[in-house]
N, C-alpha and C positions, 0 to 999 in steps of 0.2 A: 533330706533335709529334715533330724528330727522336727515334729510337731506334739504341739500339748493338747489335751484333750481336752482339759478342761481351764480358762481365763479367768482371774479374780482380780477388779480394778476395783481398788477403794478412794475413793475420793473425800481426801481430807478439805471439807468445804472449807475454802477462805484461808489454805496455809500456805501462804507467797513465800518464796525464798530472796525477794531483793528487786529494787526498779527496772523497770524495765527504759531502754531508752527514749522514749516516748511518754514515758510517767507524767514529767512536767507540764503535758497536754493534758491531760486529765485530772490537775491541780494537785498529783501526788510527790514530793520532794523527798528524796532521801529514804523514801518507807522500805521496810524490811520486816515482814510479820513474823516469820520463826526467829530471826535474826535479834530482834527488840522482845520479843518475850525471853528469849535465853538472855541476852540481855541484863532484864529487869529482875529475874530469879539471882544472877552474879551479884547486883548491886544490892540486894536484900541479904546477901549471904545464907542463902539456898540453895541444894543442889537440884540439878534439873534430872530425873530421876527416868532416861528413855534408853535400857540398854539396850533394845531390840532396833532403835532406829539408829543407835549409835552404828552399834554391828552394820547395818545396812549401809551405811557410808552417811547418813545424811549430813554430819558434820566435814566432811570431803566437799560439799558443794561450794562451803566458803567460811570464812573463819568466824565462828559465833563464839561467843561466851560459853567456856562451859559446856561445850557443844567438841568433845575431844576429835580428830582426824583419828582414823584408822588404817594402819599401812596395807589388810588384807579384808577390804569389804565385802560383806555378803554377796550385796546385791549390785548390777551394774547401775550407773548412776548418771545423770546428767540435769540441764535444767531447760524447761519448755518455754518458750514464749508464744506470747498471743496473736495471732498475726490479725483477729477480728478485730474490729472496731469497739471495744467495749469493756467492759470491769463487773461484769455479772455473773448471775449463774447460769441463765440459760445460754448468754453466748457460749460463754465457756466448756458448757459440757455435749452443747450442740457442735463445737469446733471439734471437742475429741471426739466424735465421729464423723467427723468430714464437712461440716459445714460451716462457710464463711459468712461472717455476718457482718455487712460492711456499716453498716447505718446502725448507732446504737438505740436501745428502748428508750421510752421518752419516762423522763421521770417529773414530778410533780413537788420535789421536795420542799422547794422556796416558798411556793406559792400557794400550793395545797389543788385541789381538782377545781377545772374552772365552774362556774356559775351554774352554766348552761347543764352540763353533765350531772350536777348535784339536781339538779330541777327536774331532771327525768327519772335520776333513782328515785326521788323523793315520791313522783308521780305514780312510776311502775310498783314501789312495795308500801305505799302508803303510809311511809313511817317517814318524819321529821329527821333529817339528817345532822348530827350534833359531830363535831370533833374537825374533819377536814383539814389537817394541816401534818407534817412529818412528828412523830413522835415513836417513843418506845412502848411495845404493846401491853408493857405491864405500869406503866404510869400512866397509859390514857385508858386503862381501865380504871386505877384508882381514884381517876379525874372523873370520871362520865360514868364508871359502869351503875352506881348508882341512880344516878337520873334515866341510864338507857330503862332499866329493868321498871323503877316507879313511875317514868312517865312513856313509855313505849315510845321512845328515842331507838336512832339508830346511831352506833359510832360506824362510821369512816377515817379513815387516817392512810398514810404512806407511811415512807422512811425513803433513804439514799436509794433505795433499791428501785426497778419500775416495778410498781405493786399498788393495787390501792386492794384495801385490807378492809374485813365487812367482821364485827364484836357480836357475838351474840351469846346470850347466857341460858346455857339446855334446857334449866328448869325453866325457865319463862317464855322464853321465843323455842327453842327446841333448834335439836339440828338441824333437820331437814328445813325448818321455814329456813335458818339461817343458808340452808346451800342453796335452796330457794332463789333467796337474794345474791347471793353471788353469782347464780347463772344468770342472774336479769345484769346484773354490772359487765360481768364477762360480754355478755353481747353488745352492751352499748359502748362498751372499751373495744369495740373492733375498730371502730370509726377511725380512719388516720389519724386526725387530732386529738383524739384521746386515748391512742392506742401504748396499753400497759403491756409488760412481759406475763404478770401473772396477778390472776386474782385472788386473797386468799380469805379463807373461813377461818375464825378466829372465835371459836368456843370456850368457854369458860363456865365456871359454877362458883356458886358464893353470894349473896347478900350485901356484902357493903365494903367498904373501902379497905384494905391494908388484909381483905381475907379472899379476895380473887383467885382463884387459879385458872390456869388456861389448860385445858384438857388435851388429849393425845389426838382428837378428832380433828382436827385441822387436816384442810383441804386445799387442795390448790389448782388453779385453773387456769392451766397457762396457755400462749399460743401455742397453737401444733406449729412443729417442726417445718416449714416451705419446702423443703425436699425430703428424701429418701434418705439414711443415714445407714453407716453399719449395722445398727440394728436390726432395721430393715432386712437387709441383704442376709443377714443371719439365719432371722427368722425363717424368710423364704426357703432358704435354703435348707431346712428344718434343723438348726441348732436350737438349742436351750437358750432363750436371754432372761437371767432369771434379775429383779430389779429388787432392793432393798433400800428402804428409805422414799425420799420424794425421787428419785430416776423415773419412777414410771410416771409423776406428776409433769416434770420439768418436759419429758417428750408425748406426752398427752395418750399415752399407751402404746404410742407405732414402736413396734417392733421388739413390745414387750411378751414375753410366754408366759412368764409367773410374777406378781408383784409382790412384795411383801412390806408393811406399813411398818413403822419403826416407832417406839414412841422416845426415845432418845440415840445418842449414840453408840452409848453402850449395847444399848440393845440392840442396835445395828450390828456390830461388830457381834455379839452372841449368836442374833440369827445368820451371819454369815460362818461362822462357823459351825453352825447346824447343816447348813448347805452343803461346807463341804466335806461332812460327815456324809452325804449323797454320793448317788451315781447321778451325772449325768454328762453330758457332753455341749460343752457350749461356753456362753460368757455371765461371769454373775458379777450385776454390775452396782454398788454400793456407795450412796452418797452419806454421810456422815456429818448431819447439819449444825448440829452445835457447838462446833469451834466458830462459825459464825454467826449463828441467830444469839448465841447466850453469852456471848464474848468479846468477839471480834466490834459488832455493832453496841455494843455498851459498853465499850474501851476497856477491856476488861484483862490486862496480861496475864494476873494469879491466876482468874477463872481458865484464863485460856491454855497456861502452863498444866496446871490440876487436870484438865481435859484432855492435854496431848499422855500424860501420863497415863490414866486410865485408857487410851488406846494402847501405847505401848504395851501396856500389860494384858490386853487379849491380842496383840499381835504376835505374841510370846504364843498363846495356845493356838491361834490358827494356825502358824508356822509347826507347830505339832500335827497337824491334821492333811496338811498337803502331801500331796499323793507323787512320786516321781514325775509324771506326765503333766503338770500342774505347773501353769505360770501366777505369779503374783505380780500385780503393778500399784505401786501407793505414788498418789499425785495430787492436783487440788486444780480447781476450777480459777481462780483468781485469790488476790490479795485482802486481806483486809486487816491492815497492823493496828493492835490496842492500842501502841503510842503514841499514833499522829490525829492529829484533831477530827473537829468533827466525827460523825457514825458513817459515815460512808465505807466500801470497798476501795482499796488500794489497787492500781495499775501495776501488775508486779508478775515475776517469772514466776514456776510454779516447779514442784523439786518432779523428776522423775525416778522411780526408784523400784526395779523388775528386779525379783529373787523365784526362781525355782531349784530345787534339792538339783544337785549336782553342777549346776552353773556357777561358772568360776566369775566373781564380780570386780569391778572396776570400773575406771571412767568411761564414757563415750563421750560423743562427741553434743555439744548442745545444739538444739533440734529449734527451728525458726515458726513454728505451728505445733498447737495440741492436737491434731490432728493425725499426728503420728501413731497414737495409742488405736486409735481405730481401724487405721491403715493394717495395721500389725496384726491385730486381731483377725482380721480380713483374711491375710493372709496364710495366716498359721491354718484356718479352715479350707484355705482353697477357695475363697468367695470372693468375687467381685468388688468394689465398692460402686457404691449405684455411681451414675453420670450427674457430674457437675460440683461434683463435693474435690477435695483439697487432701494434701498430704502424702505420704509418702510412708510406705513400710521398713519397718527397722530391726526385723524377726532375726535377719541375720546376724544381728548383733547381740542378740537373746539367746542363742542355741551353744 
């Protein structure tokens, strides 16, 4: 059987393609991130300029306004359902690489963090905490940034995700001080009653409301995966495991041989294109977070559509760099329907689009777990998946 020397997995963060059967149990009714974005474009009389994704067969997944089906798709395509209990970044990515999560991470969206946690964080940082609510990162900066700077306070907030986020002005607080506060928060939130998936440092510049800008020095302090994943297996077998974007943070460096930090999704694709120009043997694992962070949570379908178009343009460049023994997989980690109520992720199936030069495209059976991705990669490199992981390889469908 032919094997691939290099595999590229690109996660279009939150680009779901329709509700799962249990989506109502998560508060999500008739959600469809990609389909509803396409529908908004058609309603506004604008073309959805995504020629490469259309050629791959994304319009063949199900009927979507303005996104045609193609009779001879370039990619093997199907939908993947999430087996784990959740709809967050870590659950989705960990499952891709073989882990089964049975208990969702805690969220504090409706209540803010418990007063006991806030009191401990104030004691250990020496700063009074302001905020402590669910908010958009840019909105809370405009609301409280001046107070943080002028009074030496500390902005702490959350979102619809399982996160505790801390803001820090790079000029007045300093990035290293902000990171130290986040390390304190990470240790505190290891307790079961306060446990969140990630603590996120949110550095910014500026001195007054309306002029604050978040910088690329964001840093995520995630929980370590509770078990070995396909990434560990690949690294231990001597293969390259190159991360782009927040992949390294999601896996806390576990199983990663090289980490590349991105400033945007466009930058992440530029990095992936540059990596494709190199010689390596193994996996390049890319996360493009702007779909989710900039547009999904902010319920901006037009911004999301434009981001997809920017990705499609970069996809065309990446395709020109792929070699005969390369495999490219496009997927997502959950949904985040920008036309839905609230600001939360949405429980959705995700696309699976696999392309290799010379591989004939077409439909393959839908799968009941994201873990087929990690299993297929491990199978390709003749590496055994770690004990306790889930999923099965579909490599035979991609040759």
